[in-house]
N, C-alpha and C positions, 0 to 999 in steps of 0.2 A: 308379798309384794312390798317393796320399800315405799314409805310415804315421805312426803316432802313438806316440811314445816313452811307455812306461808306467812304466819304471824308469830312472833315471839316477843314476850316481855321479859325483862330482866331486872328484878329488884326495884319495881316501881313504887315510889312513895309520893303521897300528896297530902298536905295538911292545910287546914283553914284555921288560922290562928293556932290555938292549942289542940284543935280537934284533928286527929289522924284519920282521914277518910280512906286512904289506901296505904297499907303498911307492909311494903316489901313483897309485892306480887310478882311471881315468875310463872309463866305458862307458855305453851306453844300450841298452835292450831294448824292442822294439816290442810293442804290444798284440797278443796272439795268437801270439807268437813262441816257439819252443823254442830257447833260447840256451844253448850249452854253455860251461862254464868248465872248461878242461882243464889238466892238469898233474900232476906227480908228487906223492906225499905230501910235505907240508911246503911246497908252493908258495904257500899262502895262501888256498886255495879255501874251506876251512871257516871261517876267520877272516872272510872276506868275507861269507859267509852269516850268521854270528853278528852282524856289524855291521848288515846289512840287515834282520835279524829284530828289531832293537832290543835284543838281549840284551847286546851289547858296544858301548860307546860308542867312536866313532872318536877318535883323538888329534887328527886334522885332517881337514878336508873334510866333505862332507855327501852325502846321497843323497835322492832323492825317489821315492815310489811313488804312482801315481795322483794326482800333483800335491801330495802332502803331504810335508813335510820330515821326515826321520827324527830330526833334532835337535830341531826345535821342535814337532812334532806326532806323537810316537811312537805314541800311542793310535790315531790315525786310520790310521797305517801298519799296525799290528797287526791291524786289522779287515779289511784287504785281503789278508793273506798266510796261506798254509798252509805248514807246515814238515814235511818228511819227513827227519828227521835221519839221519846215518850210523849212530849208535848207536840201536838200536831203542828207541822211546819208547812202551811199552805195558805193561800189567799181565798177566804170563803166567799168573797164577792165576785170571784172569777169562776169560770167553768173548769172542769178537770183538764180538758185539752189545753186551755190557756195556762193553767198552772204548770203543766208538764213542759210545755214549750218554753215558758219563762225559765224554769230551772234547767232545762236542756241547754238554752243559750248561755246560762251562767257557767256550765261546765264545758263550754267551748264548741257546742254543736252549731252548725249554721241552721237557718230557719227550716229548710227542707228536711234535713236530718232530724231536727228536733221534732217536727210534726210527725214524721214517719215513726220514730221511736215512741213518741207519745201514744199514738194509736195502737201500736203493738203492745205496749205496756198496759194500757187500759183494757184491751181485749184479754190479755193474760189475767188481769184482776177481775174479769167478768163485768167490766164497766164500759165496754165499747159503746153500748147503746145509750149510755148516759153521758157521753163525752162532752156534750154541749150544755148540759144542765148547770144550774148554779150550785156550787158546793155547799153553800149555806143551807140548802134544802135537804141535804143528804143526812142519812142516819149516821150515828157515831161509827158504826162498823164500816160503812161505805167510805167515810172520811179516812179511816185507818188504811183502807185499801188504796185510796188515792195517795196517801202518804208513802206507802211502799212503792207504788208505781213511780213516784217522783225519785225515790232513792235509786231506782234502776236506770235512771237517765244517764247516758254517757257510757253504758256498759262497764260498770265497776267490776272488779274481780272479787271483792269482799264486801259484804253488807253488814253493818252494825244495826241490829234490831233491838231497841230498848223498850221492853214491855209492850210489844206491838199489839197485843190482844186484850189489853186491860179494858174491862167494861164493855165488851162488844158482843153482838149477837152470835149464836153458834154458826150460822151460815157464813158470816164474814171470817170467823175464826178458822173454819174448815177451809175456806178459800185461801186464806193466807198460808196455812200449813201446806196445802197441795201445791201452791205456787213455789214455796221454798223447796219442797222435795223435787219438783220438776227442774228448777234452776240448778239445784245441786248436781243433777245428772249431767249438766253441761260443764261442770267443773267449778261452779261458783262456790265460794266459801262464806259461811255465816257465823257471826258471833251473836248469840241470842240471849238477852237477859230476861229473866222472868222470876216472879215469886210463885207461879203456878207450877208446883212440882210435877203434877200429872202430865201437863203439857210437855215439860222437858223430858219426861220419861218416854213419851211417845215419839218425840221429834228428834232428839239430840243423839249424836253418835257418842259424844263424851260430855261430861258436865264437870264443872268446878263449883263447889259450894263455898260461897263467901259469907263471912260473918265478921263484923267489926273491922273491916278493911283488910282481912287476911283470907287466904284460901285454906280451908280446913280439911278438904277432901277433893280428890280429882280422879275420875275413872269413868268407865261406861256406867250408865244407869243400872244395868244388870249386876255388875261387879259390886257397886256400892250397896245395892240391896242385899246381895249375898253376904256382905260383911255383918249385917245386922240380924239376918234370919232367913227363913225360906223366901226366895225371891218372888214366888207367886203371891205371897200374902203381904210382904213388906213393901212399903211405898218410900219414895224419896223423902217424904215428910217425916216418916219414921227415922230415916237416916239422919236427918237434920236434928231431930229431937234427941237421938242417941248421942250425937257429937257435941251438941251445945247445951243439952239439959233443958231446952225450952222448945216450944213449937213455933212455927211461923205465924 
């Protein structure tokens, strides 16, 4: 069955003074795919997401999402994306429902739509019964789940997840993984950055391994493991070590 590229980047570059954070990255992500962007801290993953979120302009190159150019039509791109940033983007002195309604209004929903979507998203994240509690009282994992629920407001077609499970409890990690798999069934697309190679191995359809601002390998987790040795015993961590000469 033919697949349809939903996101493409072409020769993206971004430098900060003399430091090249992203150095000529080209990739494509299919509609309904969970695509992992893997690599150590400082590899360029977050800079990639900031460019594709239209927050940071590329120095060179372009990207398209849903057929719209990030350079020439950033407004159309923003309407298609949801962002779950590495740093929590929520108001801790508000309740989850008030956070979601606020961000829903920001993406153009009316009050009734925002409240309806907010409750649906909190139920999806297993937080419906905590909708009116104060976020500041929540565990780190629960705050991450609220963060993802916010990213889903306005029915985006692609979600950027930047290290969404860093430092959280296993229950919240499993909940986030199950929600991603469920949403993918409805055709949602995901770009998932992580430095947890085992997580990417379990969750992602394809992965690109980034190091020093460049993609050094891109394939399914199974094919990448096969390149290094018996796939039942080789990990993506081993793949990274083989390709860079160092471990994560």
